[in-house]
C-alpha positions, 0 to 999 in steps of 0.5 A: 804919071797921071795914068799911073796914079789913076791905075794905083787909085783904081787898084786901091779902090778894088782892094778896099771893095774886096776887103769890104766884101770879105768883112760882109761875108764874114759878118754874115757867116758869123750871124749864120753861125749864131743862128745855127748855134741858137737853133741847135740849142733849142733842138737839144733842149729837154722836153717835158715828158708827160708819159714816163716810167713809174718812179723813173725806173724803166725796169718796173714795166709800168708807165706813169701817165696823167691818168694813172698817176692822178689823185682821183684815179688813185682814190677810185682804184683804192676804193674798189673791193679788190684793193680794200685790204681792211675788208674780209675777202668773203665780204669783198667777194659778196660785193663784187658778186652782187654788182656782176650778178645784177648787171649780167642778166640784162644782155641775156634778157634783151639779146637772148633767143627768147627775148620776144617771148613772155619767158624772156625775164626768166630765161635771161636770169637763169642764163645769168645764174649759169654764167655766175656758176661758170665764173665761180668754177673759173675762180676756184681753178685760178685760186688752186693754181695761183697760190700753191706755194707759200712765200718764205720772204716777207715784205718789210719797210726800210725801217724793218717793219713787216708789212701785212700781206693781203689775205686775199692773196692766199689759198684760204682768202681766195676760197673765201672770195670765191664763196662770197662771189657765188653768194653775191652773184646769185643774189644779184641775179635773184634781185634782178629777176624780182625787179623785172617782175615788180617795176611797173615801167619795165615792160 
């Protein structure tokens, strides 16, 4: 009798231990599932997109970045002569030509083949003037080919108000811009030559 009772007690202990092991394994599996679920939630959470299509439209073909969409960059670009629609195209061309004509002579003077001679300034400025003339011809060719047809459909706002077109985006406006570029570029080259002859610390 005692042996039979002892065997029954041993079986009961084994069954209890087995039940405890099952509960422990199920609890660990539940914890693992909870951890896995929490990990998958973190993995599928949306990240902040720094670079995205402009206005949320990927078909525009322009990306919106912290650099291109910042107010400082927008103000700088809107103050450039090419984007100031309130200024006449002729004056815009003069402004752009003055800046380019003044700075284009430097590489010719300091890096040209006559940089070690006394005629370096004159040769560099003449080379800069020649480059201005070549770029003027290129601007004329671009204007003659890019604005050949008039747009029939104009731009309007949602309320129906017509938006005035930039006068630079036409054949006449581009011709005025090219004329201003030629005058401003040659004036910048001439001013650069004057400064090379007048400034005492240039040489």
